[in-house]
C-alpha positions as CSV (number, residue, x, y, z in Angstrom):
1,M,67.1,-105.7,-98.1
2,S,63.0,-104.2,-97.6
3,E,60.8,-106.4,-96.2
4,V,58.0,-107.8,-98.2
5,K,54.9,-105.7,-97.1
6,A,51.9,-108.6,-99.1
7,V,51.6,-111.2,-101.0
8,F,49.4,-111.3,-103.7
9,F,48.4,-115.1,-105.3
10,D,46.9,-116.2,-109.1
11,F,43.4,-117.7,-108.4
12,G,42.9,-120.6,-110.7
13,D,45.7,-123.6,-110.9
14,T,47.4,-121.7,-108.3
15,L,45.3,-121.7,-105.4
16,A,42.5,-123.9,-106.6
17,T,41.8,-126.2,-109.9
18,L,39.1,-127.7,-111.6
19,S,37.8,-131.1,-110.8
20,P,37.5,-133.3,-112.7
21,A,40.5,-132.0,-114.7
22,R,39.5,-130.8,-117.9
23,E,41.2,-132.9,-120.1
24,E,39.8,-135.9,-117.9
25,L,36.8,-133.7,-118.8
26,F,37.3,-134.1,-122.5
27,L,38.2,-137.7,-122.1
28,R,35.0,-138.5,-121.1
29,A,33.7,-136.4,-123.7
30,A,35.1,-138.4,-126.4
31,D,34.4,-141.6,-125.3
32,S,30.3,-140.9,-125.0
33,V,31.4,-140.3,-128.6
34,G,33.4,-143.0,-129.0
35,L,36.5,-141.7,-129.9
36,Q,39.2,-143.6,-127.8
37,L,42.2,-141.1,-126.8
38,K,45.1,-141.1,-124.6
39,L,45.3,-138.8,-121.4
40,E,49.4,-137.8,-122.3
41,A,47.7,-136.3,-126.2
42,V,44.8,-134.5,-124.8
43,K,47.5,-132.6,-122.5
44,R,49.9,-131.7,-125.1
45,A,46.9,-130.4,-126.9
46,Y,45.6,-128.6,-124.1
47,Q,49.4,-127.3,-123.9
48,I,49.6,-126.1,-127.4
49,V,46.1,-124.8,-127.8
50,D,46.8,-122.4,-124.5
51,F,50.2,-121.4,-125.8
52,H,48.2,-118.7,-128.4
53,N,44.7,-119.3,-126.9
54,K,43.4,-118.1,-123.6
55,Y,40.4,-117.2,-122.4
56,S,40.3,-113.4,-121.6
57,S,37.1,-112.2,-119.3
58,V,38.1,-108.3,-120.5
59,H,38.1,-109.2,-124.1
60,V,35.9,-111.9,-124.7
61,R,32.6,-111.0,-125.9
62,D,31.1,-114.3,-126.5
63,R,32.0,-117.5,-124.0
64,G,30.4,-120.1,-126.2
65,S,32.0,-119.1,-129.8
66,F,35.5,-118.6,-127.7
67,Y,35.2,-122.2,-126.3
68,H,33.9,-123.4,-129.8
69,H,36.9,-122.2,-131.6
70,Y,39.4,-123.4,-128.6
71,N,37.7,-127.1,-129.1
72,Q,38.4,-127.2,-133.0
73,Q,41.6,-126.4,-132.0
74,L,42.1,-128.9,-129.6
75,A,40.5,-131.8,-131.6
76,E,43.3,-130.1,-134.6
77,A,46.3,-130.6,-132.6
78,L,45.0,-134.1,-132.0
79,G,44.9,-135.0,-135.4
80,I,40.7,-135.3,-135.1
81,S,39.3,-133.0,-136.4
82,S,37.1,-134.6,-138.5
83,Q,35.2,-135.7,-135.8
84,F,34.5,-132.4,-134.6
85,T,31.3,-131.9,-135.3
86,K,30.1,-134.5,-132.7
87,L,32.4,-133.6,-129.9
88,Q,31.7,-130.6,-129.4
89,P,28.0,-130.9,-128.5
90,A,29.5,-133.3,-125.8
91,L,32.3,-131.2,-124.9
92,S,29.3,-128.5,-123.8
93,S,27.4,-131.1,-122.4
94,Q,30.5,-132.5,-120.3
95,F,31.9,-129.3,-119.3
96,A,28.7,-127.6,-118.5
97,T,27.3,-130.0,-116.0
98,E,30.7,-132.0,-114.5
99,K,32.8,-129.5,-113.2
100,H,34.1,-127.5,-111.3
101,W,36.6,-126.1,-108.8
102,E,38.7,-126.6,-105.7
103,L,41.0,-125.8,-103.4
104,F,44.5,-127.7,-103.6
105,A,44.9,-129.4,-100.7
106,E,47.4,-127.5,-98.9
107,V,46.1,-124.4,-99.7
108,P,43.8,-123.8,-96.8
109,Q,46.8,-124.4,-94.6
110,A,48.9,-121.9,-96.4
111,L,46.5,-119.3,-96.1
112,A,46.8,-119.7,-92.7
113,H,50.2,-119.9,-92.1
114,Q,52.2,-118.0,-89.5
115,K,54.6,-116.4,-91.9
116,L,51.5,-115.4,-94.2
117,H,49.0,-114.4,-91.0
118,D,51.3,-111.3,-90.9
119,L,50.9,-109.8,-94.5
120,P,47.9,-108.6,-96.6
121,L,46.9,-110.7,-99.1
122,A,45.6,-110.0,-102.0
123,L,44.1,-111.8,-104.8
124,V,44.7,-110.5,-108.5
125,A,43.4,-113.1,-111.2
126,N,42.3,-112.8,-114.7
127,W,38.7,-114.3,-113.6
128,D,35.2,-113.5,-114.0
129,S,33.2,-111.1,-111.9
130,N,32.3,-114.0,-109.7
131,L,35.6,-114.5,-108.4
132,P,34.6,-113.2,-104.8
133,S,31.5,-115.5,-104.2
134,L,33.8,-118.5,-105.8
135,T,36.3,-117.8,-102.7
136,E,33.5,-117.5,-100.3
137,K,32.3,-120.8,-101.6
138,L,35.4,-122.4,-101.0
139,G,36.1,-121.1,-97.9
140,I,39.1,-118.9,-98.2
141,R,37.1,-115.2,-98.8
142,Q,38.5,-114.1,-95.5
143,A,42.2,-114.8,-96.2
144,F,42.5,-112.0,-98.5
145,A,42.1,-108.1,-98.2
146,A,41.3,-107.2,-101.6
147,I,40.0,-109.5,-104.6
148,V,40.9,-107.9,-108.0
149,A,39.2,-110.3,-110.9
150,S,39.6,-108.9,-114.2
151,Q,36.6,-108.8,-115.7
152,T,35.4,-105.9,-112.8
153,A,38.6,-104.2,-112.7
154,G,38.8,-104.2,-116.4
155,V,42.1,-104.7,-117.5
156,E,44.0,-108.2,-116.9
157,K,46.8,-109.2,-116.8
158,P,50.0,-109.0,-117.5
159,D,48.8,-105.3,-117.7
160,P,50.6,-103.4,-114.8
161,A,47.5,-101.9,-113.8
162,I,45.5,-104.7,-112.2
163,F,48.7,-104.9,-110.0
164,E,48.4,-101.2,-109.8
165,L,44.5,-101.5,-109.1
166,A,45.6,-104.6,-105.5
167,A,48.3,-102.4,-104.3
168,A,46.1,-99.1,-103.8
169,E,43.4,-101.4,-102.3
170,L,46.0,-102.0,-99.3
171,S,47.5,-98.8,-99.6
172,L,50.2,-99.9,-101.0
173,S,52.8,-98.4,-103.7
174,L,54.0,-101.1,-106.4
175,K,57.0,-98.3,-106.7
176,T,58.2,-98.3,-103.4
177,D,56.6,-101.5,-101.3
178,R,58.8,-104.9,-102.3
179,I,55.3,-107.0,-102.7
180,L,55.3,-111.0,-104.1
181,Y,53.1,-112.5,-106.6
182,V,52.3,-115.8,-106.8
183,G,51.5,-117.6,-109.7
184,N,51.3,-120.9,-112.6
185,E,52.1,-118.8,-115.8
186,Y,55.0,-117.6,-116.9
187,G,53.8,-115.0,-119.9
188,A,51.0,-113.9,-117.5
189,D,51.9,-114.3,-114.0
190,V,55.7,-114.1,-113.8
191,G,56.1,-111.4,-117.0
192,G,53.5,-108.8,-115.7
193,A,54.4,-109.1,-112.2
194,R,58.1,-108.2,-112.8
195,S,57.1,-105.3,-115.1
196,A,54.8,-104.2,-112.2
197,G,57.6,-104.0,-109.6
198,L,56.4,-107.0,-107.8
199,I,58.5,-110.5,-107.2
200,P,57.7,-113.7,-109.1
201,I,57.4,-116.7,-107.1
202,L,56.0,-119.7,-109.6
203,I,53.9,-122.1,-109.0
204,D,55.1,-125.1,-111.2
205,R,53.4,-128.0,-110.1
206,N,53.3,-130.1,-113.6
207,G,56.9,-129.0,-114.6
208,L,56.8,-126.9,-117.4
209,Y,59.4,-124.7,-116.9
210,E,62.1,-126.1,-115.5
211,H,64.4,-123.3,-116.4
212,A,63.0,-120.7,-115.5
213,D,64.8,-117.4,-114.3
214,C,62.9,-116.9,-111.3
215,P,61.7,-119.0,-108.0
216,R,59.9,-122.1,-108.9
217,Y,58.4,-124.3,-106.7
218,T,56.1,-127.2,-107.0
219,S,53.3,-125.8,-104.8
220,V,52.2,-123.2,-102.6
221,E,52.9,-125.4,-99.8
222,H,57.0,-125.9,-101.2
223,W,57.0,-122.7,-101.3
224,L,56.2,-121.3,-97.9
225,Q,58.9,-124.2,-96.2
226,D,61.5,-122.5,-98.2
227,G,63.7,-120.8,-95.7
228,T,64.1,-118.0,-98.1
229,Q,60.3,-117.8,-99.3
230,L,59.9,-114.5,-98.2
231,N,63.2,-112.7,-99.3
232,P,63.8,-114.4,-103.1
233,S,65.9,-112.5,-105.6
234,S,64.1,-110.9,-108.4
235,G,65.0,-113.0,-110.4
236,D,66.3,-110.4,-113.2
């Protein structure tokens, strides 16, 4: 089995998370307009809506319009569509003023792990063009030899082209070099990486993919603690 030549990472919900979590922000907005909702119901609504409606930095031209429609669907999934007119302004305000990104606790140490330290790392994410500056702000920019954001690249996962761009920046080939891709979504990350010829590693922090047909871990730290972490099977 050939040696791993590089490790590519996803960003959102793999290395970093919203703080407060989007479900908590939704609950705060709802509470501010007199709606008492349960956290588990809001989490389930996000899962339902996310399955068919992911924000695209490549294809979405009007971010505000996208999230207005997205929030409408959340309200429908929660059975509170009649309350949407008063809820939407509160949601917009809450997300605009309170959300920020922070690294998962294990990430700085994980990126400095000796087993990764000797490999070139790349960040490949469906993300706006501010990804390099955001990683700089979070203190992990220096860990990556390449950062490829979909908005800048003009292509997004699961399209193999975005992985090809990252490989080219590292002077690697997806056809001949063994590269791992670490991400948290099955469709974009596992499916996209596999179709491009990379080996997917799924970070399933919330236990959503119990039967996933690929190596699956609860955190990046958990993955690195596994003795086979840099030589997994392809999962095919």
